[in-house]
N, C-alpha and C positions, 0 to 999 in steps of 0.2 A: 131604626130601620133606615135603609136608603130610600130615596124618593121614588125609585123605579122598581116595578116588578120585573122578575126575570123568569123566562120559561125554559125548562129543560124538557123538550118534547111536550108531553102532556102534564108534567109536573110544574106547578107554578108556585114560586116561593119569593119572599122578599129577599133583597140583596144580602148575601152572606159573605161576600168577598171584598167588594169595594166599599170602604168606609162603613162597615156594619155597626149598628148602634144598639144591638141587643144588650141587655144588662149582663155583662160577662162576669167572671169570677172576681176580678179585681174591683170592678165598679160596685158589685154587691157587697164586698168586704168594706170598701171605703165608705159606702153609704151607711154602714152599720157600725162604724169604728167606735162609736161612743157606747155601744151596747154589747158588743161581742169582741172576742179576741182578734186584735188587729196589730200586726207588726209592720211598721212603716219602713219600706225599703225603696221609697220613691227617689232617693238620692242616686240610685242607679241610672236614672234618666240623665243626670248631669254627665255621666260617662258617655252615654250614647249621643248626647247633644254635641260633645266635642268631636265625635266621629263624622258628623253630618258633612257630606260632600268632600270628605278628606280621603286620602289613599286607603286608609284602614276602615272604610265605611261598611265593609262586609264582615260580619262576625257570626260565629256559631257557638252556642253554649249547650253542651250535652251533659245531662245528669241522670241518675236513676229516677224512676217514676216516683211521684209524690214528693218531689223536692222543690216545688214552687215554680217550675219552668213555665207552665201555662199561665199562672197568675201574673208572672213577670211579662210574658208576651201580651197578655190582656192589658196590663198597665201601660205598656208602650203604645198599644193601639189606642187606648183611651186618651193618652196624652197628645199623640201626634195627629190623630184623625180629625178632619173637618167635621165628621159626623157627630162628634161629642162637643162641639163648640157650645159655649154658654152653659155647660152642665155643672160647672164649679166643683168637679170631682176632687180636685187636688188642693182645694182651700184647706189650709192648716197642716198640710203634709210637708215633709222635709224639702221637697223639690221647690215648693213655693217660695222658699227663702233664697234660692239661687239667682244669680244675676241674669241668666239667660232664660229664666222660666217663661216669661210672657212671649219672648221672641219666637219660640217654636211651638207654643201651646196651640194645638188644633189648627195648624197652618198647612197640613199636608193631606194629600189624597193617599190613603193607605190601602194597599192590597194585602188583605189578611187571609192566610190559608191555614185552615185547620184540616190536616190530612185525614183525621178520623171522620170529619163531616163529609169531606169529598168522597171518601171511600164508601160511607153509608149511602150517599146520594147516588153513587155509581151503581151500588147494588140494586137500588130501586129502579134506576134507569135500565139496567140490564134485565131485570126481572119482567119489565113491561115490554121488552123487545122493541123499544123505540128505535127509530132509524134516523141517525144524523150522519151526514157524510163525514168520513174520516175519523169517526169516534169508535174505536175498536177495543180500547182497554182503558185502565185507570189513568194512565198518563195522558192519553188523548182527551179523556173526559176532564181532567184537571185543566189542561190548556184551553179546551173549548169553554169551560165554565168561566174562566177569567175573562176571555175575549167577549163572551156573551154579556157579562155584566158591564164591561167597558162600553160596548156598543149600545147597551140599554140605558146608559147614563145620559141625561140631558146635557151634561157638561161636555161630554166627549163624542157624542153621536154624530154631530155635524162635521167635526174634524175627520172622523173615520169614514163618513160617507164621501167626503171630498177626495179622500185618498183611495176610495174603492178597495178597501181591504177585505174583500169577500172571502178569499181562501188563504189569506196570509196567516203566518204563525204568530205566537204571542209576542216575540221580540219585535217583529215588524210592526205590530199593532201599537206597542208601547213607544217605539221610535217615532211613529207618525204623530202621536199625541205630544211627545216631548218636543219635537221639532216645530210643530205648528203653534203650540200653546206655551212654549218655553217654561215647562213645568217638569218637576221630577217627583217620582213616587217614593214612598217608603214601603218596603216589602217585608212582611213578617210571616214566617211559616212555622207553625207548631207541629210537632211530631214529624219532622222532616224525614225520619228514617222508617216510617211506616211500611214503605215498599220493601225494605230490607228485613223487616220483622214479620209482616203478615203475608208477604209474597216471597218468602225466603228462597224458594226453589225455582222461581221464575227469573232466571238470569237475563233473559231477553228484555223483560219489563224493567228490570233494575238498570240495565245499561241504557235503555231508552229514557228512563227518568233522569239519570245523572247527565245524560247528553243534553236534555232540555235545560237543566239547571246550569250546565256549563255555558250553553248558548246565552242564557240570560245574564250571567254574572262574570264570565271570563272575557267576553269580547269588549272592545271599546264602546260599541253601541249599547251594550248592557249597562256599562258603567255610566253612560250618559243619561240613562233612564231613572237611576235610583240615587236618592240622597243617602239612603241607609238600607241595608238588608240584614235581617236578623233571623237566624234559624235556631230552632231548639228541638231536642229529641233525646233519646236514650243512648243510641249508638253514636260514636264519633263518625265523622264523615268517611265514607267508604274509601278504602285504598285499592288501587290497582298497581301491581308491581311495586308495592311498598311506598307508593306516592299517593297523596290525597287527590281524589278526583276533583275536588274544588279547592285547589291550592291558593285561590285568590282570597279565601276566607281566613280571618284570624280565628283559630279554633281554641276553645277552652273546655276541655273534657276532664274526666277523672284522673287521667294520667298527666295532663298538662293543664292545670286549672287556672293558671294566671293569677291575677290579683282579685278575682271576683267571687271567691268562696263565701264571704259574708252575705252576699245577695241571694244565695240559693241555699236555703236552710236557715235555722235559727242559731244564733251565736250564744255564747255563755251569758253575756250581758243581757241579751234580749230575753232569755229564759228567766234570768234573775228578776227582771221587771215583770214578767208574766206571773210569777209566783207571789209577787207582792199584792196582787189583786185580791180583795176580800172574797171574790167568787171562786178563787183557785183553792181546791181542797187537797191537791197532791203536792208533795214536797219537791224542792229543787233536787235533792239527792236522788229521789226515785226517778224523776225525769231524766237526770243525768245517766243513771245506771241503765235505763231502758232504751233511751233514744239518742244519746250522744255517741260520739266515737268515730265519726267519719273525719279523718284528719286530712283536710284539703289544704295543701301548701302551708302547713303549720297552724291552721285554724281548726279547732274542734267544732264540728257542726252537728246539730240535732236534726233529726228528721222532722220537718215542720208539720206535715200532715198528722203524724202520730202524736206529737205534742198537743196539737189542737184537739184531737179526739180524746186524749187522756184527760185534758183539762175540762172539756165539756162533759165527759162521762165520769169524772172523778175516779178514774181507774187506770193504773199503769199495767197494761197487758200488751201482747203482740197484736198490733193492728195490721201487720204485714201479711199474715197468713191469708190464703185464699186468692191471692193475685194470680193472674193468668201465667205469669212467668215461672210459677212453681213447676209447671210441666217442663219448662226449659231447663230448670235446675236439675230435675230428675234425669232428663236426657243427658245432661253434661256429666253428672257424676257416674252414670251407668256406662259411659264410654270407657271408664276406668283406665285412662291413659296413665301409664307409669305409676300405678298404685294410688290414683287420686282419691279413692274411697278412704284409704287410711289417712290421707292428708286432710280430708274434710272432717273426719272424726277428730283428728288432732287439733284442727283449727277450732272446732266447737269447744274443745277442752281448754283452749287458751293459747295454743301454739301459734307460731307465725311461719309463713312459707314465702320464700323469695322466688320470683318468677320474672320472665322477660315479656314485655309488651311490644317489642320491636317488630315482630313479624305478624302481629294480629291484623287481620284484614278488615276489622271493624264490621263484621257481619255475623250471622248466626249459623252459617253453613260451613265455611272454610275453617273448621276446627281441626287442626292437625296434631296437636299435642297438648300436654298439660299446661304449657304457657298460655295457649289460646283459651283454654277452659277458664283459667284464673282471670285472664284479661276480660272475658265476657262476663264472668260473675261479678267483677268489680263494676263494670258498666251497668249491670242490672241491679246493683246495690246489695247483693248478698254478701259481698266482702268489701271491706275498706282496704285502702292501700296507702302506704307511706313511701316517701322517696328514699333512695339510696344515693351514693355518690355517682353511680352510673345512671344516666338519663333514662335508659330503657329498663333498668332493673328496678323492680318494685317489691315491697314487702306486703303480702296479703294477710289479713286478720279478720276475725269476726268482730264487728264494731261494737255491738251492744247486746243487752239481754233480749230485746225484741227480735233481732235477727237470729240470735242463738236459739230462742224458743221455736221460731219458725223452721230453722234448719233441723233441729232435733225432731220435730214432728214429721218432717219429710223423710229424714233418714230412717226413722223407725218403721216407716211403711215399706221399705225396700226388702226384697226377699233375702238379701245378703246380710241384713242388719245383725242377726243373732250369731253370725259366724265371725264377726270382727274381733280381733284380739283385745282391743280396749274394752269392748262390751263384756266379753267373758271375764276380764280382769275385774271390772266393776262389780259384776255379779258375785265373783269369788270373794271380794272384799266385804260386801254386805253379808254374805253367808257366814264368813269367818267371824264377823261381829256378833251375829245372832247365835253362833255356836260358842261364843266366849273364847275363841281361839286367838289369844293375843300375839302369839308367835307368827301366825300366818298374816295377821293384820300388819304387824311390823314389817314383815318381808315385802308385802305388796306396797305399802307406803314407801318403803325404801326404793322399790322399782319405779314408782311414780316420781319420786324425788329426783331420780337420775334421768328421767325422760326429758325430751327437749322442751316441752311446754313449761315445766316447772323450773328447768334450768335457766330460763330467761329471767327468773326472779332473783333478787338478792335474798338468799335464804338465810335471813338473819334475825327473824323474830317470829312471834306466834302467828302473825298475820300470814306469812308465807307458809307456815305449817298448816294453818287452817285451809288455805287455798289448795294445798297438796291433797288433803283428805277430801275436800269437796270435789276436786277433779276426779278422784278415784271413785267416789260414790255417785257421780253425776248420772250415769246411764241406768244404774240398778234401782235408783229411787224415784224415777220419773213418774211411775203410775201410782205408787203407794204412799209417798211421803211428800210433805212440804218442809222445806229447809229454812231454819231461822238462825241468824247469827246474833251473838250478844243478846240473847233473849232474856228478858226480865224473869227471874225465877228465884223463889226463896229469898235469901238475904243478899242477893247480888244478880249477876248476869252470867248465864251459862255461855261458854264460848260457841258451842254449836249444838243445835237441837234438830233432830229429825223426827217430826211429829207425824204419826201415821194418819192417812186420810181415811182408812177403814180400820175397824177394830181387830182385824186379823193380824196386824203387824205390831211388833213391840215399839215403844217409844225409845229413842236412842239419845242419850245425853253425853256429850264429849267435851272434855276439858283438856287444854293443851298446856304444856310446860316446855319452855325453851331453856335448855341447860338447867333443868330442874330434875324431876323424876316422875315417872308414871304414878308412883305411890302418892306423891304430893297432890297430883291432879285428882286422883280418886278421893283422897282425903278432903280436898276442897269441895268437891261435889257434895259430899256427905255433911261436912261441917256447915256449909252455906245453904244446905237443904234445897239445892236447885230442883230437886225432884218433887218438892212438896206441892207445888201448884198443879201437878199432873196426877197425883196419886188418886184423886177421886174420879179421874177420867180413864186412866189406863191401869190395868192390873199387871201388865207385863212391861217393866221398865229396865232397860239395860244402860249401865253407865260405863264409860270408857275414859281412861287417862292415857294420854299419848305425850311422850317426851322426845325431843331431839337433842343429842349431845354434840356440841361443836368439837369436843375432844376426840370422840370415837367416830364421829360422822355417821352415827347410827340412830335409828328410831327404836323406841321400846314402848310396848302397849300392855296395859292391864285392863281387863274387862270383867265386870261383875253383873250379876242379875239381882236386882233388889227384891227382897222377900215382901 
């Protein structure tokens, strides 16, 4: 805590803004690094050290929720703030080996703003109907809170009394301190975009907030007050007339990530080290399938929060579901700009969609077309995006099994779900298998093979054939089946098994042949007795053999029901 109490009307709290020393998320992780999962990304501090007092001292990093933004902000706070002096938090971490480590360690007064905390305190302040002059909204309260802590500090109070800064704003207050004491602050703001997400319809408040930030960081006076400014959030910095409202900041977002991708999320090498721990019971492959896939400037990134949960719980499932942004996703897909519902269904099935982020205003209100919808979904983390040759054209995709599962759950709750053509096709495919109708199965698989999602593949082996069928059955098997690939069965491994969750449905065993024959596939199931491990569990077993011929470019399917 800081040395001084701060009063907000009748609310009295320890300092939360100027050099706060509460055990934050990074400090907690670092203190337990020998007992719990800890990935050391402290070498990011070397990057920010090089920016101190330089022209590029203002930076903003925006990423989807749960990508380590707050932990990184807390790390910078713990490193730079005088409040953490002598805590030895960074002993043994990567940054401790750098040449400038000691030079900047706990040498600065840090103004740390967590906008969620400020918003919560403002709610309490408003509910008690306290009266402070010129505090009428969240932006006023934010400015008032920082000034109040500065004036309450024994280090700065004398200086500010001499300047008689009774009704001056934040910039004037900071300038008075800087000029008299020849000192500069480090400014860290987490969730900078809260005003644009939680007060999305209050344009007056938004403009007032961005004007305050511009006054702080765009003027020469503001530059004189700060050795470094670091903003983090979900949305990129707000645009007005296609220009960033804070164009003095170097911005690193999902569309222009710069070179900092490895510091936000887990990399392949980091996950490989995690699974080496004897306490890790989940496989690298499962972690990769479920949580990797965000391609940020050529680097594949895992969702760090989900990896940590999967390792601690020994279970790879979707930890994304239930976040507040699900409501936003529902709102966006129900705008149905230019058939976006069909696009979302296709993306879940593995397709990719190209869009433009050029005119996205970086907020949640000015959504004018499908390009803006995809841009916002990328910022929220529901879609990944990769670069194209055009700076503003991006390719959107569903990054991993976790997001796919979350999106499928959301889509299935929509009233238009059952009317979608891909859903109907999936149901028709499953029904045809149950009815032993090989001709209809072949025709539907042929249609899926010709669709854009599958056309992305090199359709040249049984793997792509398997993907084609799994895509087709995706929606129809959600409630009643679990799907297993290369399942150990009999004298070998069955290519694809749909095992019923309830006893009402038949077990389905599928074998694929590429440039073979459907008859060979059926024969292999029988000769290798793939069904044998299931015969005691299920009375109703269907076997299917599916072949694709590179000569005829056609699929053929044979289906039998075992007696």
